[in-house]
C-alpha positions as a printed Julia matrix, in Angstrom:
317×3 Matrix{Float64}:
 -107.02  -59.46   23.39
 -110.46  -61.08   23.43
 -111.62  -63.11   20.4
 -114.2   -60.48   19.32
 -111.56  -57.81   19.56
 -109.15  -59.76   17.39
 -111.93  -60.18   14.8
 -112.58  -56.36   14.82
 -108.89  -55.67   14.52
 -108.58  -57.93   11.46
 -111.74  -56.52    9.91
 -110.53  -53.08   10.28
 -107.01  -53.71    8.96
 -108.44  -55.33    5.8
 -111.08  -52.69    5.14
 -110.64  -50.36    2.14
 -111.33  -46.61    2.69
 -111.75  -45.24   -0.78
 -113.93  -42.39    0.39
 -113.61  -39.52   -2.07
 -111.15  -37.44   -4.07
 -109.37  -35.09   -1.63
 -108.47  -32.55   -4.22
 -108.72  -28.82   -3.48
 -111.88  -27.89   -1.67
 -113.0   -31.54   -1.45
 -115.76  -30.92   -3.91
 -114.68  -33.73   -6.56
 -117.1   -36.61   -6.61
 -114.99  -38.85   -8.84
 -113.76  -42.13   -7.27
 -110.25  -42.04   -5.95
 -107.56  -44.47   -7.41
 -104.77  -46.24   -5.62
 -101.48  -44.5    -6.17
  -97.99  -44.79   -4.84
  -96.66  -42.2    -2.42
  -93.32  -43.7    -3.2
  -93.12  -44.11   -6.96
  -93.18  -47.78   -8.03
  -91.71  -47.75  -11.53
  -88.58  -45.87  -10.64
  -88.04  -45.88   -6.95
  -89.51  -49.14   -5.62
  -88.1   -50.87   -8.67
  -84.51  -50.05   -7.44
  -85.0   -51.44   -3.92
  -87.41  -54.4    -4.51
  -86.24  -57.96   -4.19
  -88.29  -60.45   -6.09
  -91.17  -58.09   -6.36
  -91.26  -57.23   -2.62
  -90.09  -54.44   -0.25
  -89.86  -54.5     3.43
  -92.04  -52.19    5.54
  -93.31  -51.71    9.17
  -96.63  -53.53    9.45
  -99.15  -54.3    12.16
  -99.61  -58.0    12.77
 -101.51  -60.05   15.3
  -99.09  -62.12   17.49
 -100.6   -64.29   20.15
 -103.74  -62.3    19.86
 -102.09  -58.89   20.26
 -101.41  -56.23   17.54
  -97.69  -55.65   17.18
  -95.44  -53.98   14.61
  -93.06  -56.09   12.69
  -91.04  -55.5     9.52
  -92.57  -57.59    6.8
  -92.25  -58.06    3.11
  -94.9   -56.33    1.07
  -95.6   -56.69   -2.63
  -94.21  -53.6    -4.39
  -97.58  -52.94   -6.14
  -99.24  -52.68   -2.69
  -96.39  -50.72   -0.91
  -96.95  -47.11    0.13
 -100.22  -46.84   -1.74
 -103.09  -44.39   -0.84
 -106.43  -43.64   -2.41
 -106.52  -39.94   -2.1
 -107.16  -38.53   -5.47
 -109.17  -39.4    -8.69
 -107.26  -40.27  -11.83
 -107.73  -36.79  -13.34
 -106.34  -34.91  -10.37
 -103.6   -37.28   -9.56
 -102.4   -36.91  -13.17
 -102.67  -33.09  -13.11
 -100.91  -32.7    -9.75
  -98.12  -35.08  -10.19
  -97.49  -35.27  -14.01
  -93.99  -33.97  -13.85
  -92.55  -36.38  -11.19
  -94.44  -39.26  -12.69
  -93.28  -38.74  -16.26
  -89.77  -37.1   -15.91
  -86.63  -38.33  -14.31
  -86.31  -36.62  -10.95
  -84.28  -33.42  -11.05
  -83.57  -31.81   -7.7
  -82.71  -28.6    -9.53
  -86.31  -28.23  -10.66
  -88.44  -26.51   -7.97
  -91.71  -28.03   -9.6
  -90.33  -31.5    -9.02
  -89.54  -30.7    -5.29
  -92.99  -29.05   -4.8
  -94.75  -32.04   -6.3
  -92.82  -34.46   -4.03
  -93.82  -32.35   -1.04
  -97.45  -32.13   -2.07
  -97.76  -35.85   -2.61
  -96.37  -36.42    1.0
  -98.9   -33.96    2.38
 -101.78  -35.69    0.42
 -100.74  -39.07    1.63
 -100.67  -37.93    5.24
 -104.14  -36.39    5.0
 -105.51  -39.58    3.62
 -103.78  -41.61    6.12
 -105.3   -39.73    9.11
 -108.84  -39.94    7.49
 -108.38  -43.6     6.87
 -107.24  -44.16   10.46
 -110.29  -42.16   11.71
 -112.64  -44.27    9.62
 -111.12  -47.59   10.71
 -111.62  -46.7    14.34
 -115.11  -45.33   13.79
 -115.92  -48.63   12.05
 -114.78  -50.49   15.1
 -116.75  -48.18   17.33
 -119.97  -48.82   15.21
 -119.4   -52.59   15.46
 -119.14  -52.37   19.25
 -122.36  -50.25   19.34
 -124.23  -52.7    17.24
 -123.31  -55.53   19.54
 -124.46  -53.5    22.55
 -127.55  -52.19   20.68
 -126.71  -48.5    21.35
 -126.57  -45.47   19.01
 -123.08  -44.91   17.76
 -123.72  -41.11   17.7
 -124.77  -41.1    21.28
 -122.35  -43.76   22.88
 -118.67  -43.24   23.53
 -115.84  -45.74   23.34
 -112.07  -45.63   23.21
 -112.29  -46.26   19.46
 -114.58  -43.27   18.94
 -112.34  -41.04   20.93
 -109.28  -42.04   18.85
 -111.29  -41.65   15.77
 -111.99  -38.02   16.54
 -108.35  -37.49   17.24
 -107.33  -38.75   13.81
 -110.08  -36.52   12.25
 -108.6   -33.5    14.01
 -105.01  -34.51   12.61
 -106.56  -34.74    9.19
 -108.15  -31.22    9.5
 -104.8   -29.89   10.69
 -103.12  -31.39    7.46
 -105.94  -29.91    5.32
 -105.35  -26.48    6.78
 -101.61  -26.89    6.26
 -102.15  -27.86    2.67
 -104.59  -25.09    1.98
 -102.36  -22.35    3.37
  -99.0   -23.42    2.08
  -99.96  -25.02   -1.33
 -103.62  -24.65   -2.46
 -104.23  -20.98   -1.72
 -101.03  -19.69   -3.32
 -101.66  -21.82   -6.4
 -105.3   -20.54   -6.68
 -103.92  -17.03   -6.42
 -101.48  -17.66   -9.34
  -98.45  -17.79   -7.02
  -95.84  -20.5    -6.58
  -95.95  -22.07   -3.11
  -93.07  -20.52   -1.21
  -91.05  -23.56   -0.05
  -87.47  -24.1     0.99
  -85.56  -27.37    0.51
  -82.65  -29.04    2.11
  -81.26  -31.46   -0.53
  -79.0   -34.26    0.73
  -77.13  -36.01   -2.08
  -75.68  -39.3    -1.18
  -73.23  -40.64   -3.66
  -72.0   -44.15   -3.54
  -75.18  -45.21   -1.74
  -76.83  -48.38   -2.78
  -80.64  -48.23   -3.19
  -81.8   -49.53    0.15
  -84.29  -47.07    1.55
  -87.11  -44.86    0.23
  -89.55  -42.7     2.24
  -92.34  -40.09    1.84
  -93.78  -38.23    4.83
  -95.21  -35.18    6.39
  -94.63  -34.74   10.12
  -95.22  -32.0    12.62
  -92.39  -30.49   14.69
  -94.7   -28.2    16.5
  -97.6   -25.89   16.22
  -98.05  -22.09   15.54
  -99.86  -19.87   18.03
 -102.91  -20.31   15.83
 -102.69  -24.06   16.17
 -101.42  -24.68   12.7
  -98.86  -27.48   11.94
  -95.26  -26.5    11.66
  -94.2   -29.3     9.47
  -91.58  -30.44    6.96
  -91.99  -33.16    4.42
  -89.26  -35.78    3.96
  -88.7   -37.78    0.76
  -85.78  -40.25    0.3
  -85.31  -41.44   -3.21
  -82.81  -43.76   -4.72
  -82.13  -42.32   -8.19
  -79.98  -45.18   -9.5
  -77.7   -48.06   -8.27
  -75.18  -45.67   -6.67
  -77.03  -42.51   -5.72
  -79.82  -41.65   -3.28
  -81.24  -38.18   -2.47
  -82.98  -36.91    0.72
  -85.22  -33.87    0.42
  -86.71  -31.95    3.38
  -89.15  -29.35    2.19
  -90.96  -26.73    4.31
  -92.71  -23.41    4.02
  -90.4   -20.38    4.09
  -92.29  -18.86    6.94
  -91.52  -21.92    9.1
  -87.81  -22.1     8.18
  -86.51  -21.02   11.57
  -88.65  -23.48   13.52
  -87.94  -26.33   11.29
  -84.19  -25.82   11.28
  -84.22  -25.55   15.09
  -86.26  -28.67   15.61
  -84.23  -30.63   13.03
  -80.77  -29.14   13.92
  -79.06  -32.51   14.17
  -79.75  -32.97   10.5
  -79.33  -29.4     9.31
  -76.02  -29.05   11.22
  -74.57  -32.46   10.59
  -71.24  -32.75    8.76
  -70.46  -35.11    5.98
  -69.51  -37.99    8.38
  -72.74  -37.83   10.37
  -75.36  -36.6     8.01
  -76.5   -40.02    6.69
  -76.74  -41.33   10.3
  -78.76  -38.41   11.5
  -81.13  -38.72    8.57
  -81.59  -42.43    9.25
  -82.38  -41.59   12.87
  -84.96  -38.97   11.68
  -86.6   -41.75    9.66
  -86.92  -44.06   12.62
  -88.11  -41.23   14.91
  -90.74  -39.43   12.68
  -91.59  -41.54    9.52
  -93.84  -44.55    9.33
  -94.15  -44.48    5.52
  -90.81  -45.96    4.45
  -89.58  -49.04    2.62
  -86.39  -51.06    2.8
  -84.68  -53.41    0.42
  -85.44  -56.87    1.66
  -81.96  -57.96    0.48
  -80.5   -55.13    2.58
  -82.72  -55.8     5.56
  -81.72  -59.44    5.59
  -78.02  -58.42    6.1
  -78.84  -56.87    9.45
  -78.02  -58.69   12.64
  -80.83  -59.96   14.96
  -79.72  -57.17   17.42
  -79.92  -54.45   14.81
  -83.35  -55.54   13.54
  -84.58  -55.6    17.25
  -83.09  -52.18   18.01
  -84.46  -50.37   14.97
  -87.92  -51.9    15.52
  -87.89  -51.09   19.26
  -86.95  -47.5    18.68
  -89.29  -47.06   15.73
  -92.24  -48.47   17.79
  -91.49  -46.33   20.87
  -91.33  -43.18   18.59
  -94.7   -44.03   17.01
  -96.35  -43.6    20.39
  -94.64  -40.34   21.07
  -91.67  -38.86   19.04
  -88.58  -38.73   21.25
  -84.82  -38.54   21.12
  -83.17  -41.82   20.35
  -79.96  -42.88   22.13
  -77.17  -43.07   19.71
  -76.08  -46.37   18.46
  -74.32  -47.46   15.14
  -77.09  -49.94   14.44
  -79.52  -47.06   13.81
  -77.93  -46.11   10.52
  -80.46  -47.95    8.42
  -78.54  -46.98    5.2
  -75.86  -49.58    6.31
């Protein structure tokens, strides 16, 4: 990578994209706050080691951007600036102030909605980062960013489209029912893992396909340690997408007690980028396991794919 490209990469990675509150119809003008998509006080506190968690992060190595598992301060881990203080409090009061109860539908809905909000903000932030790089290139070349094209501008538009898809998904399955006085019609697969140390947490929305109208078919996935010996995994999805989600995630839905945790771990590697590991747990992995998990994770980032089975992929162990 050329020196000027490295400078652009570093500049884009460090930039903060606190654009606006993304509540509802996007008509709130209050400044967004930094909030945790994976709760700090209860969840990250259980898996942190000396105030840090381990997450996949982009780093420059010999002038090239690569993904590595790195320690991140718990106060910075999994944060996003998608909502103002008022709307963040209104939307997530239950899960932020009460112990998680998987028998409470409101808790499950709020977890799913936070995953959707975080994904929408992430796609918009990615788009803005790439557009900033495009504008910098255009300034150097003394051309109009609105008229010229670049790889960065093309990729920026791609992320904008993804953000719009998430917005439509959110509007249809969460916002519109709520505005109409109805409860969002979701279904949940709850995976309770007893005798599981707190080593992994995750929050994500991902697509397993698209409807004929081009809308996302997407479940959310939350993995949350509840205490020192119990972790829960929650897959949530709109009722109307139940058949498609179950078919796409059959290896998880059809897994037996012996294989369920392994299949869930593989799903995280395949489809989730917003997850945190306990540094103390990660440090127990062999070099081969660290390399395999990173290799399969990085390959799946480019294009979700089946991962060859291997015991090292069980990141709960």
